[in-house]
C-alpha positions as CSV (number, residue, x, y, z in Angstrom):
1,M,-19.3,5.6,5.1
2,R,-20.8,4.6,8.5
3,S,-19.6,1.0,8.1
4,V,-16.1,2.1,7.2
5,A,-15.8,4.4,10.3
6,S,-17.2,1.7,12.6
7,A,-14.7,-0.9,11.1
8,L,-11.8,1.4,11.6
9,E,-12.6,2.4,15.2
10,P,-11.1,-0.6,16.9
11,V,-7.9,-0.3,14.8
12,L,-7.6,3.4,15.7
13,L,-8.1,2.6,19.4
14,W,-5.4,0.0,19.2
15,V,-3.0,2.4,17.6
16,L,-3.8,5.1,20.1
17,F,-3.4,3.0,23.2
18,S,-0.3,1.2,21.8
19,L,1.4,4.6,21.2
20,L,0.5,5.8,24.6
21,A,1.8,2.6,26.2
22,I,5.1,2.8,24.2
23,A,5.5,6.4,25.5
24,F,5.5,5.2,29.1
25,V,7.5,2.0,28.8
26,G,10.9,3.5,29.8
27,T,9.8,5.6,32.7
28,R,6.8,3.7,34.2
29,P,6.4,0.2,32.9
30,Y,3.4,-0.6,35.1
31,L,1.6,2.4,33.7
32,A,2.4,1.2,30.2
33,L,1.1,-2.2,31.0
34,A,-2.1,-0.7,32.4
35,L,-2.6,1.4,29.3
36,A,-2.1,-1.6,27.1
37,V,-4.7,-3.6,29.0
38,L,-7.2,-0.7,29.0
39,G,-6.6,-0.3,25.3
40,G,-7.4,-4.0,24.7
41,I,-10.5,-3.8,26.8
42,A,-11.6,-0.6,24.9
43,M,-10.9,-2.2,21.6
44,G,-12.8,-5.3,22.5
45,L,-15.9,-3.4,23.7
46,S,-15.8,-1.3,20.6
47,S,-15.6,-4.3,18.4
48,L,-18.4,-6.0,20.3
49,A,-20.6,-3.0,20.1
50,S,-20.1,-2.5,16.4
51,Y,-20.6,-6.2,15.7
52,S,-23.8,-6.4,17.7
53,S,-25.2,-3.3,16.0
54,L,-24.5,-4.7,12.6
55,H,-26.1,-8.1,13.3
56,Q,-29.4,-7.0,15.0
57,D,-32.6,-8.6,13.8
58,P,-34.5,-6.4,11.4
59,P,-37.8,-5.0,12.7
60,D,-40.9,-7.0,11.9
61,Q,-42.6,-6.0,8.6
62,A,-46.3,-5.4,8.4
63,D,-46.8,-7.2,5.1
64,G,-48.2,-10.4,6.6
65,G,-45.0,-12.4,6.7
66,P,-44.7,-15.7,8.6
67,G,-45.6,-15.6,12.2
């Protein structure tokens, strides 16, 4: 269940920031652009954090493995 939530987090951030940006397009286009850029940055950082946490090296085992 944890992996599903971490996989959906960037998509949910994208939807949230996209809807916020669309809400401000007509009245304040520069605010909409700023929200879209911030959303992209947040989605990228979230994806990078979940990717790096999934691909960490496992801890060394004490069973006399190579080394």
